C-alpha positions as CSV (number, residue, x, y, z in Angstrom):
1,M,0.0,0.0,0.0
2,A,3.0,2.3,0.5
3,T,3.3,2.3,-3.3
4,V,0.1,4.3,-3.5
5,L,1.5,7.0,-1.3
6,R,4.6,7.2,-3.5
7,I,3.1,7.0,-7.0
8,V,0.8,9.9,-7.9
9,V,0.7,10.6,-11.6
10,V,1.6,14.0,-13.0
11,L,-1.1,16.1,-14.7
12,S,0.8,17.2,-17.8
13,M,3.6,16.0,-20.1
14,M,6.2,18.3,-21.5
15,Q,8.2,18.2,-24.7
16,L,11.2,20.5,-24.9
17,T,13.0,22.5,-27.6
18,H,15.9,24.5,-26.3
19,G,16.1,28.3,-26.5
20,A,16.1,31.4,-24.2
21,Y,13.1,32.9,-22.5
22,P,11.3,34.9,-25.2
23,C,10.4,38.3,-23.8
24,P,7.1,39.5,-25.4
25,S,6.7,42.6,-27.4
26,G,7.3,45.7,-25.2
27,Y,9.8,44.0,-22.9
28,T,13.5,43.4,-22.9
29,G,15.5,40.8,-21.1
30,K,16.8,41.7,-17.7
31,T,20.5,42.3,-17.3
32,G,22.7,40.1,-15.2
33,T,21.6,36.5,-14.6
34,P,17.9,36.5,-13.9
35,M,16.6,33.3,-12.5
36,C,13.3,31.5,-12.8
37,V,11.3,30.3,-9.7
38,G,12.2,26.6,-10.2
39,A,14.3,24.2,-12.3
40,M,11.7,23.7,-15.1
41,S,10.9,26.2,-17.9
42,S,7.3,26.4,-16.7
43,S,8.6,28.3,-13.7
44,C,10.0,31.1,-15.9
45,S,7.9,34.1,-16.5
46,T,8.0,37.6,-18.1
47,G,8.1,39.1,-14.6
48,R,11.2,37.0,-13.6
49,C,13.1,37.3,-16.9
50,C,12.0,40.6,-18.5
51,N,11.7,44.3,-17.9
52,P,8.9,46.3,-19.5
53,L,10.0,49.0,-22.0
54,P,8.6,52.5,-21.4
55,T,5.5,53.1,-23.5
56,C,3.3,56.1,-24.4
57,A,0.9,55.0,-21.6
58,K,3.5,56.1,-19.1
59,H,3.3,59.7,-20.4
60,S,-0.4,59.9,-21.4
61,T,-1.8,61.8,-18.4
62,A,1.0,64.4,-18.1
63,W,1.1,65.0,-21.9
64,I,-2.7,65.3,-22.3
65,I,-2.9,67.8,-19.5
66,A,0.1,69.8,-21.0
67,Q,-1.6,69.7,-24.4
68,A,-4.6,71.7,-23.0
69,G,-2.1,74.5,-22.3
70,N,-0.5,74.2,-25.7
71,G,2.3,72.1,-24.4
72,G,3.0,68.4,-24.9
73,C,2.2,67.4,-28.5
74,R,1.2,71.0,-29.3
75,K,4.4,72.6,-28.0
76,D,5.8,75.2,-30.4
77,S,2.4,75.5,-32.2
78,A,2.6,72.0,-33.6
79,K,-0.7,70.8,-35.1
80,M,-0.6,67.5,-33.3
81,F,-2.4,65.7,-30.5
82,F,-1.5,62.9,-28.0
83,D,-2.8,59.8,-29.7
84,T,-4.4,57.4,-27.1
85,K,-4.4,54.7,-29.9
86,K,-0.6,54.7,-29.4
87,T,-0.5,53.9,-25.7
88,K,1.4,50.7,-26.3
89,N,4.0,52.3,-28.5
90,V,7.5,51.9,-27.1
91,V,9.3,55.2,-26.4
92,A,12.9,55.1,-27.5
93,S,15.8,56.1,-25.3
94,P,16.5,58.4,-23.7
95,Q,12.7,59.0,-23.4
96,G,13.0,62.8,-23.8
97,E,10.5,65.1,-25.4
98,A,11.6,64.4,-28.9
99,E,11.3,60.6,-28.4
100,I,7.9,60.9,-26.7
101,K,6.6,63.1,-29.5
102,A,7.8,60.8,-32.2
103,A,6.2,57.7,-30.6
104,C,3.0,59.2,-29.1
105,C,1.8,62.2,-31.1
106,T,-0.2,62.3,-34.3
107,A,-0.8,65.1,-36.8
108,T,-4.3,66.5,-36.5
109,A,-4.6,66.1,-40.3
110,D,-4.4,62.4,-39.7
111,A,-7.0,62.2,-37.0
112,K,-9.7,59.5,-37.1
113,C,-13.3,59.8,-36.0
114,S,-12.5,57.9,-32.8
115,D,-10.1,60.7,-31.8
116,W,-13.0,63.2,-31.6
117,A,-15.6,60.9,-30.0
118,A,-14.9,61.9,-26.4
119,V,-15.4,65.6,-27.3
120,L,-18.1,65.5,-30.0
121,G,-20.2,62.6,-28.7
122,V,-22.5,60.1,-30.2
123,C,-24.2,60.1,-33.6
124,P,-27.8,61.3,-34.2
125,A,-30.6,58.7,-34.1
126,G,-30.6,56.4,-37.1
127,K,-26.8,56.9,-37.7
128,T,-23.9,54.5,-36.8
129,F,-20.5,55.8,-35.7
130,V,-17.5,54.7,-37.8
131,G,-14.4,55.4,-35.7
132,T,-11.9,54.4,-38.3
133,N,-13.0,57.0,-40.8
134,G,-10.6,59.9,-41.4
135,A,-11.6,63.1,-39.7
136,P,-9.2,66.0,-40.1
137,P,-10.0,69.4,-38.6
138,D,-12.2,71.7,-40.6
139,N,-11.7,74.9,-38.6
140,S,-9.1,77.5,-39.6
141,D,-7.0,76.8,-36.5
142,G,-6.2,73.3,-37.9
143,L,-6.9,71.9,-34.5
144,T,-10.6,71.5,-34.1
145,L,-13.5,69.9,-35.9
146,S,-17.1,71.2,-36.0
147,K,-19.9,68.9,-34.9
148,A,-21.6,69.2,-38.3
149,K,-18.5,68.0,-40.1
150,Y,-18.0,65.3,-37.5
151,H,-21.5,64.0,-38.1
152,E,-21.0,64.1,-41.9
153,M,-17.7,62.2,-41.8
154,C,-18.2,59.9,-38.9
155,C,-21.9,59.0,-38.8
156,V,-23.4,56.8,-41.5
157,P,-27.0,55.6,-41.9
158,T,-27.5,52.5,-39.7
159,P,-27.7,49.5,-42.1
160,K,-30.8,47.4,-41.9
161,K,-30.5,43.7,-41.5
162,C,-32.5,40.7,-42.6
163,S,-33.7,40.3,-39.0
164,Q,-35.7,43.4,-39.3
165,Y,-37.8,41.9,-42.1
166,S,-38.0,38.3,-41.0
167,A,-41.5,38.3,-39.4
168,G,-43.2,40.1,-42.2
169,W,-41.5,38.2,-45.0
170,I,-42.0,34.8,-43.4
171,I,-45.7,35.5,-43.0
172,A,-45.8,36.7,-46.6
173,Q,-44.0,33.6,-47.8
174,A,-46.9,31.4,-46.4
175,L,-49.2,33.3,-48.9
176,N,-46.7,32.9,-51.8
177,G,-45.4,36.4,-51.3
178,G,-42.0,37.5,-49.8
179,C,-39.3,35.2,-51.1
180,R,-41.8,33.2,-53.1
181,K,-43.3,36.1,-54.9
182,D,-43.7,35.5,-58.6
183,S,-43.5,31.7,-58.1
184,A,-39.8,31.9,-57.0
185,K,-38.5,28.7,-55.5
186,M,-36.9,30.4,-52.5
187,F,-37.4,30.8,-48.8
188,F,-36.6,33.4,-46.2
189,D,-33.3,32.1,-44.7
190,T,-33.1,32.6,-41.0
191,K,-29.4,31.8,-41.1
192,K,-29.0,35.2,-42.8
193,T,-30.6,37.3,-40.1
194,S,-27.4,39.3,-39.6
195,A,-26.9,40.0,-43.3
196,E,-27.1,43.7,-44.2
197,V,-29.7,44.8,-46.8
198,A,-28.4,47.2,-49.3
199,S,-30.0,50.6,-49.9
200,P,-32.7,51.5,-50.7
201,Q,-34.0,48.4,-48.9
202,G,-36.7,47.6,-51.4
203,D,-38.1,44.1,-52.2
204,A,-35.2,43.4,-54.6
205,Q,-32.5,44.2,-52.1
206,I,-34.3,42.3,-49.3
207,K,-34.6,39.2,-51.6
208,A,-31.0,39.4,-52.6
209,A,-29.8,39.6,-49.0
210,C,-32.2,37.4,-47.2
211,C,-33.7,34.7,-49.5
212,T,-32.1,31.4,-50.5
213,A,-33.0,29.0,-53.3
214,T,-34.8,25.9,-52.0
215,A,-32.3,23.9,-54.0
216,D,-29.7,25.1,-51.6
217,A,-31.6,24.4,-48.4
218,K,-29.8,22.7,-45.5
219,C,-31.3,20.2,-43.1
220,S,-31.4,22.9,-40.4
221,D,-33.9,24.8,-42.6
222,W,-36.4,22.0,-42.4
223,A,-36.0,21.1,-38.7
224,A,-38.8,23.4,-37.4
225,V,-41.3,21.7,-39.7
226,L,-40.0,18.1,-40.0
227,G,-38.8,17.7,-36.4
228,V,-36.3,15.4,-34.7
229,C,-34.6,12.3,-36.0
230,P,-35.7,8.8,-35.1
231,A,-34.2,7.0,-32.1
232,G,-30.6,5.9,-32.7
233,K,-30.1,8.7,-35.3
234,T,-28.2,12.0,-35.0
235,F,-29.3,15.2,-36.7
236,V,-26.8,16.8,-39.0
237,G,-28.1,20.3,-39.7
238,T,-25.4,21.3,-42.2
239,N,-26.2,18.5,-44.7
240,G,-27.7,19.7,-48.0
241,A,-31.4,18.9,-48.2
242,P,-33.1,20.2,-51.4
243,P,-36.8,19.5,-51.9
244,D,-37.8,16.1,-53.3
245,N,-41.4,17.0,-54.2
246,S,-42.5,18.0,-57.7
247,D,-43.4,21.5,-56.5
248,G,-39.7,22.2,-55.8
249,L,-40.7,23.7,-52.5
250,T,-41.2,20.9,-50.0
251,L,-39.3,17.9,-48.6
252,S,-40.9,14.6,-47.5
253,K,-40.2,13.3,-44.0
254,A,-38.7,10.1,-45.4
255,K,-36.2,12.0,-47.5
256,Y,-35.5,14.3,-44.6
257,H,-34.6,11.4,-42.4
258,E,-32.5,9.9,-45.1
259,M,-30.4,13.0,-45.8
260,C,-30.4,14.6,-42.3
261,C,-30.3,11.8,-39.8
262,T,-27.2,9.6,-39.5
263,T,-26.7,6.5,-37.4
264,T,-25.4,7.6,-34.1
265,V,-21.8,6.5,-33.7
266,T,-20.5,5.9,-30.2
267,P,-17.1,7.6,-30.0
268,P,-14.2,5.4,-28.9
269,K,-13.4,5.6,-25.2
270,K,-10.3,7.2,-23.9
271,C,-8.3,6.4,-20.8
272,S,-10.0,9.3,-19.0
273,S,-13.2,7.1,-19.0
274,F,-11.4,4.5,-16.8
275,S,-9.2,6.7,-14.7
276,V,-11.2,6.8,-11.4
277,A,-12.2,3.1,-11.4
278,W,-8.7,1.8,-12.4
279,A,-6.7,4.1,-10.2
280,T,-9.0,3.1,-7.3
281,A,-8.6,-0.6,-8.2
282,Q,-4.8,-0.2,-8.1
283,L,-5.1,0.5,-4.4
284,V,-6.0,-3.1,-3.8
285,G,-3.7,-4.7,-6.3
286,N,-6.0,-4.7,-9.3
287,G,-6.2,-2.4,-12.3
288,C,-2.7,-1.8,-13.7
289,A,-1.3,-3.7,-10.7
290,K,-3.3,-6.8,-11.3
291,G,-1.4,-10.1,-11.3
292,G,1.5,-8.4,-9.6
293,A,2.3,-6.2,-12.6
294,K,4.8,-3.4,-11.9
295,M,2.6,-0.8,-13.6
296,F,0.5,2.2,-12.7
297,F,-2.4,4.0,-14.2
298,D,-0.8,6.9,-16.1
299,L,-2.8,10.1,-16.0
300,K,-0.6,11.6,-18.6
301,K,-2.4,9.2,-21.0
302,T,-6.0,10.3,-20.3
303,A,-6.4,11.4,-23.9
304,V,-5.2,8.1,-25.3
305,T,-7.9,6.1,-27.2
306,V,-8.6,2.6,-25.9
307,A,-9.0,0.1,-28.6
308,S,-12.3,-1.8,-29.0
309,P,-13.8,-3.7,-27.2
310,A,-12.2,-1.7,-24.4
311,G,-11.7,-4.7,-22.1
312,E,-9.1,-5.1,-19.4
313,A,-6.3,-6.0,-21.9
314,Q,-7.1,-2.9,-24.1
315,V,-7.3,-0.5,-21.1
316,K,-4.0,-1.8,-19.7
317,A,-2.3,-1.5,-23.1
318,A,-3.4,2.1,-23.6
319,C,-3.4,3.5,-20.1
320,C,-0.8,1.8,-17.9
321,T,2.9,2.5,-17.7
322,P,5.7,0.4,-16.2
323,F,7.2,1.8,-13.1
324,A,10.5,1.4,-14.9
325,D,9.4,4.2,-17.2
326,A,8.2,6.6,-14.5
327,K,9.2,10.2,-14.7
328,C,10.1,12.5,-11.8
329,S,6.7,14.1,-12.0
330,D,5.1,10.7,-11.3
331,W,6.5,10.6,-7.8
332,K,4.3,13.4,-6.6
333,L,4.6,12.8,-2.9
334,L,8.4,12.9,-2.9
335,S,10.0,16.3,-2.5
336,C,13.1,18.3,-3.4
337,G,15.3,19.9,-0.8
338,A,15.5,23.6,0.0
339,G,16.8,25.7,-2.9
340,T,16.0,23.1,-5.5
341,S,13.0,22.3,-7.7
342,I,11.7,19.3,-9.6
343,V,12.4,18.6,-13.2
344,G,9.4,16.6,-13.9
345,T,10.3,15.3,-17.3
346,K,13.4,13.4,-16.2
347,S,13.4,9.6,-16.1
348,A,13.0,8.3,-12.5
349,P,12.7,4.5,-12.3
350,P,12.3,2.8,-8.9
351,D,15.4,2.0,-6.9
352,N,13.9,-0.3,-4.4
353,A,13.9,-4.1,-4.7
354,D,10.2,-4.4,-5.2
355,G,10.5,-2.4,-8.5
356,K,7.7,-0.1,-7.4
357,M,9.2,2.5,-5.1
358,L,11.8,5.3,-5.3
359,S,13.7,6.4,-2.3
360,Q,13.8,10.1,-1.3
361,A,17.5,10.2,-1.7
362,K,17.5,8.9,-5.2
363,Y,14.6,11.1,-6.1
364,R,16.5,14.2,-5.1
365,Q,19.6,13.0,-7.0
366,M,17.7,12.4,-10.2
367,C,14.9,14.9,-10.1
368,C,16.0,18.1,-8.3
369,E,18.1,20.9,-9.6
370,Q,18.9,24.5,-8.8
371,P,16.5,27.1,-10.3
372,M,16.9,27.6,-14.0
373,K,18.5,30.7,-15.5
374,C,16.2,32.7,-17.8
375,A,19.0,32.2,-20.4
376,D,18.5,28.4,-20.2
377,Y,14.8,28.5,-20.8
378,S,13.3,25.7,-23.0
379,E,10.0,26.1,-24.8
380,E,7.4,23.8,-23.4
381,T,4.3,22.3,-24.9
382,S,1.9,21.0,-22.4
383,R,-0.9,18.5,-22.7
384,S,-3.6,19.4,-20.2
385,V,-5.7,17.1,-18.1
386,S,-9.3,17.7,-17.2
387,P,-10.3,19.2,-13.8
388,A,-12.1,15.9,-13.1
389,V,-8.9,14.0,-13.4
390,A,-7.0,16.5,-11.3
391,S,-9.7,16.0,-8.6
392,M,-9.3,12.3,-8.8
393,V,-5.6,12.5,-7.9
394,V,-6.6,14.2,-4.6
395,F,-9.2,11.6,-4.1
396,L,-6.7,8.8,-4.4
397,V,-4.3,10.3,-2.0
398,A,-7.1,10.7,0.5
399,I,-8.1,7.1,0.2
400,A,-4.5,5.9,0.5
401,A,-4.0,8.0,3.6
402,T,-7.2,6.7,5.2
403,T,-6.2,3.1,4.3
404,L,-2.8,3.4,6.0
405,A,-4.0,5.3,9.0
């Protein structure tokens, strides 16, 4: 039973490719010999390895206040403004006025509608604001924009969408109007409710934007009328389902079932389906340990598919790992000494005669190292395990502790 207290499986598996810690945009590597928290690359971080470069955000408050008094970006009568769209821009050394101005200021002639919104407000009713439109000043000072010009350049008629016509056109369709006007073999397509209707939003424009030929209908278009699939079948709404009746407008239920309902396929089981039962069974010498096997249920394999018919042999083949192939991370209840951290990806086979246990001394020898230097960082790709599996690890430890108490 002591084995259970020693073997707790790690929740992720790492693959390494060597490099140095990659500071993200806007940061530079710290000088000297910065260290990560632990011995594995996962313990490295931007905060440990990098310093942020100064950006426009650092100067925004002071420069915007100065601008109101014709300082900051407007110093020396410059027709410029502090551009809050540039807050993430890095300011070059030595971060003097010239460098701040180059990184953070924009000529008023290049202003966008979004730059005036805080001052000139929202658009009139029936209009939509377009912040990316160009909006240079129209006043003689070259610094300000009139509200009338702002509305002209930045506020466009709010486009109408198919959703605004759906109720009326669907009702009309039932009377051979709307999309079916003039005997058209079309229907009002509720998948297009967010489509915009071009001006002047007449019948032709609505039909072009919102109607679909019945020949192009999908299974989902018939679901409200023809209902659910028979037992043992799965609905596939994206399948094509053109009418099969001579009118070119309707679909029989038999054809609907044929085209839209597929036989339900039970997906193959994965090791995660067996994790709780098998790891629990291992506590009493069954599961991966059955027959005296020197193996453990490997939670790193929860995503592995178990071959059909998913019997004991198949589960064991897919989900169990020999103790001889254990990694440092699999000996969860062993610990590193002060000042060292685990390197979970290292090989750590048992060193005891039973082939199932690892001594604390050997664990520290094989698995524990000094904290990593940021310069020695290795890129890691992790494979996550579900929260349910993580909870199961805690569950197993609790059972083991209770059993041995």
